[in-house]
N, CA, C and O atoms as a GROMACS GRO file, in nm:
protein
  276
    1MET      N    1   0.217   1.767   2.333
    1MET     CA    2   0.190   1.765   2.191
    1MET      C    3   0.253   1.640   2.128
    1MET      O    4   0.371   1.611   2.151
    2ILE      N    5   0.175   1.569   2.051
    2ILE     CA    6   0.223   1.448   1.985
    2ILE      C    7   0.283   1.485   1.850
    2ILE      O    8   0.219   1.552   1.769
    3ARG      N    9   0.406   1.441   1.829
    3ARG     CA   10   0.472   1.468   1.701
    3ARG      C   11   0.449   1.349   1.610
    3ARG      O   12   0.472   1.235   1.648
    4ARG      N   13   0.404   1.376   1.491
    4ARG     CA   14   0.380   1.272   1.392
    4ARG      C   15   0.492   1.274   1.290
    4ARG      O   16   0.542   1.380   1.251
    5SER      N   17   0.530   1.155   1.248
    5SER     CA   18   0.630   1.145   1.142
    5SER      C   19   0.567   1.192   1.012
    5SER      O   20   0.448   1.172   0.989
    6PRO      N   21   0.646   1.253   0.928
    6PRO     CA   22   0.592   1.294   0.798
    6PRO      C   23   0.559   1.170   0.715
    6PRO      O   24   0.622   1.065   0.731
    7THR      N   25   0.462   1.183   0.628
    7THR     CA   26   0.431   1.075   0.536
    7THR      C   27   0.446   1.128   0.393
    7THR      O   28   0.438   1.248   0.369
    8PHE      N   29   0.469   1.038   0.302
    8PHE     CA   30   0.495   1.075   0.164
    8PHE      C   31   0.406   0.994   0.072
    8PHE      O   32   0.385   0.874   0.093
    9THR      N   33   0.352   1.059  -0.030
    9THR     CA   34   0.268   0.988  -0.126
    9THR      C   35   0.355   0.898  -0.214
    9THR      O   36   0.475   0.922  -0.228
   10LEU      N   37   0.293   0.798  -0.271
   10LEU     CA   38   0.366   0.710  -0.364
   10LEU      C   39   0.420   0.789  -0.482
   10LEU      O   40   0.531   0.765  -0.528
   11GLU      N   41   0.341   0.883  -0.530
   11GLU     CA   42   0.386   0.963  -0.643
   11GLU      C   43   0.509   1.046  -0.605
   11GLU      O   44   0.605   1.054  -0.683
   12ALA      N   45   0.507   1.106  -0.488
   12ALA     CA   46   0.621   1.187  -0.444
   12ALA      C   47   0.746   1.100  -0.428
   12ALA      O   48   0.856   1.141  -0.465
   13CYS      N   49   0.728   0.981  -0.375
   13CYS     CA   50   0.841   0.889  -0.360
   13CYS      C   51   0.900   0.854  -0.496
   13CYS      O   52   1.022   0.852  -0.514
   14ARG      N   53   0.813   0.826  -0.592
   14ARG     CA   54   0.857   0.789  -0.727
   14ARG      C   55   0.931   0.904  -0.793
   14ARG      O   56   1.039   0.886  -0.849
   15VAL      N   57   0.873   1.022  -0.785
   15VAL     CA   58   0.933   1.140  -0.848
   15VAL      C   59   1.068   1.172  -0.784
   15VAL      O   60   1.164   1.207  -0.853
   16ASN      N   61   1.076   1.159  -0.652
   16ASN     CA   62   1.203   1.187  -0.583
   16ASN      C   63   1.313   1.091  -0.624
   16ASN      O   64   1.431   1.124  -0.613
   17LYS      N   65   1.277   0.973  -0.672
   17LYS     CA   66   1.376   0.876  -0.719
   17LYS      C   67   1.398   0.887  -0.870
   17LYS      O   68   1.469   0.806  -0.930
   18ASN      N   69   1.335   0.989  -0.932
   18ASN     CA   70   1.347   1.012  -1.077
   18ASN      C   71   1.304   0.890  -1.159
   18ASN      O   72   1.366   0.855  -1.259
   19LEU      N   73   1.195   0.828  -1.115
   19LEU     CA   74   1.141   0.712  -1.185
   19LEU      C   75   1.011   0.749  -1.255
   19LEU      O   76   0.935   0.833  -1.207
   20LYS      N   77   0.988   0.686  -1.367
   20LYS     CA   78   0.861   0.701  -1.438
   20LYS      C   79   0.769   0.587  -1.396
   20LYS      O   80   0.814   0.487  -1.341
   21ILE      N   81   0.641   0.604  -1.421
   21ILE     CA   82   0.545   0.500  -1.386
   21ILE      C   83   0.584   0.367  -1.450
   21ILE      O   84   0.574   0.262  -1.387
   22GLY      N   85   0.628   0.372  -1.574
   22GLY     CA   86   0.670   0.251  -1.643
   22GLY      C   87   0.790   0.184  -1.577
   22GLY      O   88   0.799   0.061  -1.576
   23ASP      N   89   0.880   0.263  -1.521
   23ASP     CA   90   0.996   0.207  -1.450
   23ASP      C   91   0.951   0.125  -1.329
   23ASP      O   92   0.999   0.015  -1.305
   24VAL      N   93   0.857   0.182  -1.254
   24VAL     CA   94   0.806   0.115  -1.134
   24VAL      C   95   0.731  -0.012  -1.174
   24VAL      O   96   0.748  -0.117  -1.113
   25ALA      N   97   0.648  -0.001  -1.277
   25ALA     CA   98   0.571  -0.117  -1.323
   25ALA      C   99   0.665  -0.229  -1.366
   25ALA      O  100   0.643  -0.345  -1.332
   26ASP      N  101   0.769  -0.196  -1.441
   26ASP     CA  102   0.865  -0.297  -1.485
   26ASP      C  103   0.936  -0.361  -1.366
   26ASP      O  104   0.952  -0.483  -1.362
   27GLU      N  105   0.978  -0.280  -1.272
   27GLU     CA  106   1.051  -0.330  -1.154
   27GLU      C  107   0.966  -0.425  -1.070
   27GLU      O  108   1.016  -0.524  -1.017
   28LEU      N  109   0.836  -0.394  -1.059
   28LEU     CA  110   0.747  -0.475  -0.975
   28LEU      C  111   0.668  -0.579  -1.054
   28LEU      O  112   0.589  -0.655  -0.997
   29ASP      N  113   0.690  -0.582  -1.186
   29ASP     CA  114   0.623  -0.677  -1.273
   29ASP      C  115   0.471  -0.665  -1.265
   29ASP      O  116   0.398  -0.764  -1.252
   30VAL      N  117   0.425  -0.540  -1.275
   30VAL     CA  118   0.282  -0.509  -1.282
   30VAL      C  119   0.261  -0.418  -1.403
   30VAL      O  120   0.357  -0.370  -1.462
   31ILE      N  121   0.136  -0.396  -1.439
   31ILE     CA  122   0.109  -0.306  -1.550
   31ILE      C  123   0.107  -0.161  -1.498
   31ILE      O  124   0.084  -0.136  -1.380
   32GLU      N  125   0.131  -0.068  -1.588
   32GLU     CA  126   0.136   0.074  -1.550
   32GLU      C  127   0.007   0.119  -1.484
   32GLU      O  128   0.009   0.199  -1.390
   33LYS      N  129  -0.105   0.068  -1.531
   33LYS     CA  130  -0.235   0.106  -1.476
   33LYS      C  131  -0.243   0.074  -1.326
   33LYS      O  132  -0.306   0.148  -1.251
   34THR      N  133  -0.180  -0.033  -1.284
   34THR     CA  134  -0.178  -0.068  -1.142
   34THR      C  135  -0.106   0.038  -1.060
   34THR      O  136  -0.155   0.080  -0.955
   35VAL      N  137   0.008   0.082  -1.109
   35VAL     CA  138   0.084   0.187  -1.039
   35VAL      C  139   0.001   0.316  -1.034
   35VAL      O  140  -0.002   0.384  -0.932
   36ILE      N  141  -0.065   0.347  -1.143
   36ILE     CA  142  -0.151   0.466  -1.147
   36ILE      C  143  -0.262   0.455  -1.043
   36ILE      O  144  -0.291   0.551  -0.972
   37HIS      N  145  -0.324   0.338  -1.034
   37HIS     CA  146  -0.430   0.318  -0.934
   37HIS      C  147  -0.375   0.333  -0.792
   37HIS      O  148  -0.441   0.393  -0.707
   38TRP      N  149  -0.257   0.282  -0.766
   38TRP     CA  150  -0.196   0.298  -0.634
   38TRP      C  151  -0.174   0.445  -0.604
   38TRP      O  152  -0.205   0.492  -0.495
   39GLU      N  153  -0.120   0.518  -0.701
   39GLU     CA  154  -0.089   0.660  -0.679
   39GLU      C  155  -0.215   0.746  -0.666
   39GLU      O  156  -0.211   0.851  -0.603
   40ASN      N  157  -0.324   0.702  -0.725
   40ASN     CA  158  -0.450   0.776  -0.716
   40ASN      C  159  -0.538   0.729  -0.601
   40ASN      O  160  -0.650   0.777  -0.585
   41TYR      N  161  -0.488   0.634  -0.521
   41TYR     CA  162  -0.559   0.580  -0.405
   41TYR      C  163  -0.684   0.502  -0.444
   41TYR      O  164  -0.774   0.485  -0.362
   42ASP      N  165  -0.690   0.454  -0.568
   42ASP     CA  166  -0.803   0.370  -0.609
   42ASP      C  167  -0.788   0.229  -0.554
   42ASP      O  168  -0.886   0.162  -0.524
   43ILE      N  169  -0.663   0.185  -0.540
   43ILE     CA  170  -0.630   0.052  -0.491
   43ILE      C  171  -0.514   0.067  -0.394
   43ILE      O  172  -0.419   0.141  -0.421
   44THR      N  173  -0.520  -0.003  -0.281
   44THR     CA  174  -0.408  -0.004  -0.187
   44THR      C  175  -0.318  -0.122  -0.224
   44THR      O  176  -0.366  -0.234  -0.240
   45PRO      N  177  -0.189  -0.098  -0.237
   45PRO     CA  178  -0.097  -0.207  -0.270
   45PRO      C  179  -0.100  -0.315  -0.162
   45PRO      O  180  -0.103  -0.285  -0.042
   46LYS      N  181  -0.097  -0.440  -0.204
   46LYS     CA  182  -0.088  -0.550  -0.108
   46LYS      C  183   0.046  -0.542  -0.038
   46LYS      O  184   0.139  -0.476  -0.087
   47SER      N  185   0.057  -0.607   0.075
   47SER     CA  186   0.176  -0.593   0.160
   47SER      C  187   0.306  -0.627   0.088
   47SER      O  188   0.407  -0.561   0.111
   48ASN      N  189   0.305  -0.728   0.001
   48ASN     CA  190   0.429  -0.762  -0.070
   48ASN      C  191   0.470  -0.650  -0.166
   48ASN      O  192   0.589  -0.624  -0.182
   49TYR      N  193   0.373  -0.585  -0.230
   49TYR     CA  194   0.404  -0.473  -0.319
   49TYR      C  195   0.444  -0.349  -0.240
   49TYR      O  196   0.532  -0.273  -0.282
   50LEU      N  197   0.380  -0.328  -0.127
   50LEU     CA  198   0.417  -0.213  -0.043
   50LEU      C  199   0.561  -0.228   0.004
   50LEU      O  200   0.637  -0.131   0.004
   51ARG      N  201   0.599  -0.348   0.043
   51ARG     CA  202   0.737  -0.374   0.084
   51ARG      C  203   0.832  -0.348  -0.031
   51ARG      O  204   0.937  -0.286  -0.013
   52ALA      N  205   0.797  -0.397  -0.150
   52ALA     CA  206   0.882  -0.376  -0.268
   52ALA      C  207   0.892  -0.227  -0.304
   52ALA      O  208   0.999  -0.179  -0.340
   53LEU      N  209   0.781  -0.156  -0.293
   53LEU     CA  210   0.782  -0.012  -0.320
   53LEU      C  211   0.872   0.061  -0.220
   53LEU      O  212   0.948   0.150  -0.259
   54SER      N  213   0.862   0.025  -0.094
   54SER     CA  214   0.944   0.093   0.006
   54SER      C  215   1.092   0.066  -0.019
   54SER      O  216   1.176   0.154   0.003
   55GLU      N  217   1.125  -0.054  -0.064
   55GLU     CA  218   1.265  -0.083  -0.096
   55GLU      C  219   1.309  -0.007  -0.221
   55GLU      O  220   1.420   0.047  -0.225
   56LEU      N  221   1.224  -0.004  -0.322
   56LEU     CA  222   1.255   0.067  -0.445
   56LEU      C  223   1.275   0.216  -0.419
   56LEU      O  224   1.366   0.278  -0.474
   57TYR      N  225   1.189   0.272  -0.335
   57TYR     CA  226   1.194   0.415  -0.305
   57TYR      C  227   1.288   0.448  -0.190
   57TYR      O  228   1.312   0.565  -0.160
   58ASP      N  229   1.341   0.344  -0.124
   58ASP     CA  230   1.432   0.362  -0.012
   58ASP      C  231   1.369   0.446   0.099
   58ASP      O  232   1.426   0.544   0.146
   59ILE      N  233   1.248   0.403   0.140
   59ILE     CA  234   1.175   0.472   0.246
   59ILE      C  235   1.101   0.367   0.328
   59ILE      O  236   1.051   0.269   0.273
   60ASP      N  237   1.093   0.388   0.457
   60ASP     CA  238   1.021   0.296   0.544
   60ASP      C  239   0.875   0.290   0.500
   60ASP      O  240   0.812   0.393   0.476
   61GLU      N  241   0.822   0.170   0.489
   61GLU     CA  242   0.684   0.156   0.440
   61GLU      C  243   0.582   0.224   0.531
   61GLU      O  244   0.473   0.259   0.487
   62ASN      N  245   0.616   0.243   0.658
   62ASN     CA  246   0.526   0.312   0.750
   62ASN      C  247   0.518   0.462   0.722
   62ASN      O  248   0.430   0.530   0.774
   63LEU      N  249   0.608   0.514   0.641
   63LEU     CA  250   0.608   0.656   0.607
   63LEU      C  251   0.538   0.684   0.474
   63LEU      O  252   0.530   0.799   0.431
   64ILE      N  253   0.489   0.580   0.410
   64ILE     CA  254   0.420   0.596   0.283
   64ILE      C  255   0.271   0.618   0.308
   64ILE      O  256   0.205   0.536   0.372
   65PHE      N  257   0.220   0.728   0.258
   65PHE     CA  258   0.079   0.761   0.273
   65PHE      C  259  -0.002   0.683   0.169
   65PHE      O  260   0.027   0.691   0.050
   66LEU      N  261  -0.102   0.608   0.213
   66LEU     CA  262  -0.180   0.522   0.124
   66LEU      C  263  -0.324   0.569   0.107
   66LEU      O  264  -0.408   0.494   0.058
   67GLY      N  265  -0.353   0.690   0.145
   67GLY     CA  266  -0.488   0.742   0.132
   67GLY      C  267  -0.568   0.720   0.260
   67GLY      O  268  -0.516   0.668   0.359
   68ASN      N  269  -0.692   0.758   0.256
   68ASN     CA  270  -0.776   0.752   0.375
   68ASN      C  271  -0.878   0.640   0.370
   68ASN      O  272  -0.973   0.640   0.448
   69LYS      N  273  -0.860   0.546   0.282
   69LYS     CA  274  -0.957   0.436   0.270
   69LYS      C  275  -0.938   0.336   0.382
   69LYS      O  276  -1.010   0.237   0.389
   0.00000   0.00000   0.00000
């Protein structure tokens, strides 16, 4: 049996760090709508933003679930 590491949504990561969408947008210098699109899987964050998100959320970027697109 293959064991898979758990993955976490961007929203769950943000909430676990007690951050609001505006906090994340300010930290990454993007507009709130961008963060909303990432969390709704409308847009996949580019690698530099994914790295920044993983650092902000203190989680390995490979454990962040980015949707099925």
